[in-house]
VMD Tcl script that draws the C-alpha trace (Angstrom):
set ca {
  {24.89 2.73 -2.37}
  {24.22 -0.33 -4.47}
  {22.52 -3.48 -3.26}
  {22.17 -6.97 -4.71}
  {18.91 -8.47 -5.92}
  {18.92 -10.73 -2.89}
  {19.25 -7.78 -0.53}
  {16.46 -5.89 -2.28}
  {14.26 -9.00 -2.21}
  {14.84 -9.41 1.53}
  {14.19 -5.73 2.21}
  {10.84 -5.88 0.40}
  {10.01 -9.15 2.19}
  {10.77 -7.79 5.68}
  {9.16 -4.42 5.06}
  {5.97 -6.03 3.76}
  {5.95 -8.53 6.60}
  {6.08 -5.67 9.10}
  {3.29 -3.96 7.17}
  {1.04 -7.02 7.49}
  {1.93 -7.76 11.10}
  {0.88 -4.32 12.25}
  {-1.92 -3.86 9.71}
  {-3.72 -7.17 10.01}
  {-2.82 -7.23 13.70}
  {-4.82 -4.08 14.39}
  {-7.82 -5.59 12.57}
  {-7.51 -8.72 14.70}
  {-7.61 -6.56 17.83}
  {-10.93 -5.05 16.77}
  {-12.55 -8.26 15.50}
  {-11.45 -10.80 18.10}
  {-11.75 -8.94 21.38}
  {-15.34 -7.80 21.58}
  {-17.56 -8.61 24.55}
  {-19.15 -12.04 24.81}
  {-22.07 -11.89 24.38}
  {-21.71 -8.93 22.00}
  {-22.87 -5.54 23.23}
  {-24.89 -3.62 20.62}
  {-23.02 -0.53 19.44}
  {-19.82 -1.50 21.25}
  {-16.63 0.06 19.88}
  {-13.97 -2.62 20.31}
  {-10.38 -1.49 20.86}
  {-10.92 1.79 19.07}
  {-12.96 0.32 16.21}
  {-12.41 1.64 12.72}
  {-10.31 4.52 14.04}
  {-7.87 1.97 15.41}
  {-7.77 0.22 12.03}
  {-7.02 3.35 10.00}
  {-4.32 4.50 12.40}
  {-2.87 0.99 12.64}
  {-2.55 0.59 8.89}
  {-0.98 4.03 8.56}
  {1.65 3.21 11.18}
  {2.16 -0.20 9.57}
  {3.09 1.51 6.30}
  {5.36 3.97 8.09}
  {7.36 1.33 9.93}
  {7.53 -0.94 6.88}
  {9.09 1.91 4.93}
  {11.59 2.63 7.69}
  {12.64 -1.03 7.60}
  {13.22 -1.30 3.84}
  {13.61 2.26 2.59}
  {17.38 2.53 2.28}
  {17.90 -0.83 0.59}
  {14.99 -1.12 -1.85}
  {13.07 2.14 -1.62}
  {10.38 0.28 0.35}
  {7.71 -0.17 -2.30}
  {5.96 -2.89 -0.24}
  {3.27 -2.87 -2.91}
  {3.22 -4.30 -6.47}
  {1.12 -1.32 -7.56}
  {3.94 1.01 -6.50}
  {6.57 -1.17 -8.18}
  {4.62 -1.35 -11.45}
  {3.96 2.39 -11.48}
  {7.63 3.17 -10.84}
  {8.67 0.86 -13.68}
  {6.10 2.26 -16.13}
  {7.21 5.84 -15.41}
  {10.92 5.01 -15.72}
  {11.82 5.33 -12.04}
  {12.65 1.63 -11.63}
  {14.36 -0.74 -14.08}
  {12.00 -3.46 -15.27}
  {14.65 -6.01 -14.30}
  {13.94 -5.26 -10.63}
  {10.19 -5.82 -10.85}
  {10.17 -9.64 -10.44}
  {12.22 -9.83 -7.26}
  {10.53 -6.78 -5.75}
  {7.06 -8.26 -6.29}
  {8.15 -11.72 -5.15}
  {9.52 -10.27 -1.92}
  {6.29 -8.38 -1.33}
  {4.05 -11.42 -1.74}
  {6.28 -13.69 0.34}
  {6.50 -11.07 3.08}
  {2.73 -10.58 3.11}
  {2.12 -14.32 3.35}
  {4.63 -14.77 6.18}
  {3.31 -11.74 8.03}
  {-0.21 -13.15 7.92}
  {1.01 -16.53 9.14}
  {2.90 -15.05 12.08}
  {0.00 -12.79 13.04}
  {-2.36 -15.78 12.98}
  {0.03 -17.80 15.16}
  {0.10 -15.02 17.76}
  {-3.70 -14.74 17.93}
  {-4.53 -18.42 17.40}
  {-5.63 -19.24 21.01}
  {-8.16 -16.39 20.95}
  {-9.06 -16.93 17.30}
  {-10.35 -20.47 17.78}
  {-12.48 -19.29 20.70}
  {-14.16 -16.61 18.57}
  {-14.36 -18.50 15.27}
  {-13.71 -22.23 15.76}
  {-15.10 -23.05 12.31}
  {-12.96 -20.35 10.63}
  {-15.96 -19.24 8.63}
  {-16.53 -15.57 9.50}
  {-13.18 -13.92 10.32}
  {-11.33 -14.06 7.00}
  {-11.81 -10.28 6.79}
  {-9.00 -9.91 9.30}
  {-6.62 -10.99 6.53}
  {-8.12 -9.40 3.46}
  {-10.83 -7.15 2.06}
  {-14.40 -7.74 0.92}
  {-16.84 -5.54 -0.99}
  {-19.63 -3.57 0.64}
  {-21.83 -3.97 -2.44}
  {-21.97 -6.89 -4.90}
  {-20.35 -6.84 -8.32}
  {-16.88 -6.30 -9.73}
  {-17.03 -2.71 -10.96}
  {-17.93 -0.74 -7.80}
  {-14.99 -2.17 -5.90}
  {-12.71 -1.96 -8.93}
  {-13.43 1.75 -9.38}
  {-12.91 2.32 -5.66}
  {-9.50 0.61 -5.79}
  {-8.46 2.53 -8.90}
  {-9.26 5.87 -7.28}
  {-7.71 4.99 -3.93}
  {-4.47 3.69 -5.42}
  {-4.22 6.60 -7.86}
  {-4.38 8.92 -4.85}
  {-1.75 6.85 -3.09}
  {0.74 6.95 -5.98}
  {0.16 10.58 -6.83}
  {0.76 11.61 -3.23}
  {3.78 9.32 -2.78}
  {5.41 10.96 -5.80}
  {4.56 14.40 -4.48}
  {6.22 13.54 -1.16}
  {9.43 12.02 -2.58}
  {9.91 14.24 -5.67}
  {13.28 15.99 -5.26}
  {11.98 18.97 -7.22}
  {8.98 19.42 -4.93}
  {8.83 20.68 -1.33}
  {10.43 17.69 0.40}
  {9.45 16.82 3.98}
  {12.01 17.20 6.74}
  {14.79 14.74 7.45}
  {13.54 11.14 7.35}
  {9.89 12.25 7.60}
  {8.72 10.88 4.24}
  {7.67 7.47 5.69}
  {5.53 9.21 8.31}
  {3.87 11.44 5.71}
  {3.16 8.46 3.44}
  {1.65 6.66 6.43}
  {-0.68 9.63 6.92}
  {-1.66 9.36 3.24}
  {-2.80 5.78 3.93}
  {-4.70 6.96 7.03}
  {-6.47 9.60 4.92}
  {-7.41 7.08 2.22}
  {-8.77 4.73 4.86}
  {-10.82 7.46 6.52}
  {-12.24 8.71 3.22}
  {-12.42 5.61 1.00}
  {-12.31 2.60 3.31}
  {-15.95 1.56 3.16}
  {-16.51 0.34 -0.39}
  {-13.82 -2.35 -0.59}
  {-11.66 -2.11 2.50}
  {-8.95 0.10 0.89}
  {-6.49 -2.66 0.13}
  {-4.77 -0.40 -2.49}
  {-2.05 -3.05 -2.57}
  {-2.27 -6.45 -4.31}
  {0.32 -8.09 -2.02}
  {-1.30 -6.76 1.13}
  {-4.58 -8.42 0.11}
  {-3.70 -11.50 -1.92}
  {-0.79 -12.68 0.22}
  {-2.79 -12.94 3.46}
  {-5.82 -14.23 1.52}
  {-3.73 -17.11 0.17}
  {-2.59 -17.91 3.70}
  {-6.21 -17.88 4.88}
  {-7.15 -20.29 2.07}
  {-4.34 -22.69 2.96}
  {-5.14 -22.41 6.68}
  {-8.70 -23.59 6.02}
  {-10.66 -20.36 6.31}
  {-14.05 -20.42 4.59}
  {-15.66 -17.49 2.77}
  {-12.20 -16.43 1.67}
  {-12.98 -14.61 -1.57}
  {-11.89 -17.52 -3.73}
  {-14.89 -19.52 -2.53}
  {-17.96 -18.14 -0.79}
  {-20.81 -20.06 0.82}
  {-24.17 -19.69 -0.93}
  {-27.46 -19.61 1.04}
  {-27.48 -23.41 1.14}
  {-24.00 -23.47 2.69}
  {-22.26 -24.83 -0.41}
  {-18.96 -23.21 -1.41}
  {-19.03 -21.60 -4.85}
  {-16.25 -19.92 -6.80}
  {-15.87 -16.16 -6.47}
  {-13.87 -13.35 -8.09}
  {-13.91 -11.16 -4.98}
  {-10.15 -11.70 -4.66}
  {-9.52 -10.21 -8.10}
  {-10.78 -6.69 -7.35}
  {-8.01 -5.63 -4.90}
  {-5.40 -7.09 -7.24}
  {-6.36 -5.60 -10.61}
  {-7.79 -2.30 -9.34}
  {-4.61 -1.14 -7.56}
  {-2.38 -2.09 -10.48}
  {-4.46 0.07 -12.83}
  {-4.90 2.90 -10.34}
  {-1.24 3.07 -9.41}
  {-0.14 3.57 -13.01}
  {-2.86 6.16 -13.62}
  {-1.92 8.09 -10.49}
  {1.79 8.13 -11.31}
  {1.23 9.16 -14.91}
  {-1.24 11.87 -13.84}
  {1.34 13.28 -11.43}
  {4.08 13.28 -14.07}
  {2.06 15.02 -16.78}
  {0.73 17.71 -14.43}
  {2.72 18.58 -11.30}
  {5.88 16.73 -12.29}
  {6.09 18.35 -15.71}
  {5.48 21.81 -14.23}
  {8.24 21.32 -11.65}
  {10.69 20.16 -14.30}
  {9.95 23.15 -16.50}
  {10.26 25.59 -13.60}
  {13.60 24.20 -12.45}
  {15.02 24.18 -15.94}
  {13.99 27.81 -16.32}
  {15.46 28.81 -12.96}
  {18.77 27.13 -13.84}
  {19.16 29.31 -16.95}
  {20.88 32.62 -15.96}
  {19.45 34.42 -18.98}
  {15.88 33.28 -18.35}
  {15.98 33.65 -14.55}
  {13.77 36.38 -13.12}
  {15.61 39.52 -11.94}
  {16.66 39.41 -8.31}
  {16.47 35.61 -7.97}
  {19.39 34.26 -5.96}
  {21.05 31.49 -7.97}
  {22.29 29.89 -4.76}
  {18.78 28.57 -4.22}
  {19.07 26.33 -7.28}
  {20.97 23.12 -7.84}
  {23.75 22.93 -10.37}
  {22.42 22.42 -13.90}
  {23.93 18.95 -14.22}
  {22.24 17.79 -11.01}
  {18.91 19.18 -12.14}
  {19.13 17.48 -15.49}
  {19.95 14.16 -13.87}
  {17.03 14.40 -11.43}
  {14.54 15.60 -14.00}
  {15.47 12.83 -16.41}
  {14.52 10.35 -13.70}
  {11.26 12.18 -13.00}
  {10.09 12.07 -16.61}
}
mol new
graphics top color blue
foreach p $ca { graphics top sphere $p radius 0.5 }
foreach p [lrange $ca 0 end-1] q [lrange $ca 1 end] { graphics top cylinder $p $q radius 0.2 }
display resetview
């Protein structure tokens, strides 16, 4: 099936909007609905466990929405990595990324509208709940968070390629979105503390831009200093640059290790003279199909 640029743009927009609605929505549940006054040690609506599961399901359902039309990248880091490794034409990158950022912005706006009556009760000055929309570092400085985002997004891309590679052990019918959602859950459980595991520039910057325009303070573009004055900040840059670098590294690492080995093994198994004795050729795709798939994997 072939789809127009407009259809692919809309698929990425809707898929990313669903991602943000469920993802940021689960964070809002945890942040906005604690006891008043706060109870020390209280776990609100499942706490961090709720957040990791919520984001994983958000990814899963976003992929189900957009998968057939656009491949459901929902993430500029995925789109860039696919283009760099030859899996996506560069001509598709602009409208894919535009759809992702627009969808993330709209998803954040709709989520805020739903929670607004409670939000203004908890944070009437909009000065301490911007973290519902976007991520912030656990330690100061650019490099700790940057390294965290590179590693997390490299894991994401490497595992996505392992799941969808036609030459690998594919998951069962229509299960890939669920498995990729579990990948995001695992990254959140293992690497969520240092910088909030954005691992997606649109997921972070889109809602952060909405928060800025909606009047939220301490938004990562500007942070209040001890005197209360707003000063410029580069916090927003970390979950944008880090995932773009990490995604490409993860995809390239997969291709030059596992991907290359799979290609070589399938080419060997498709050669009757080189095939091991006793191997049933019915287990292998026709040589022309293999060559077409492997050319896309390289």
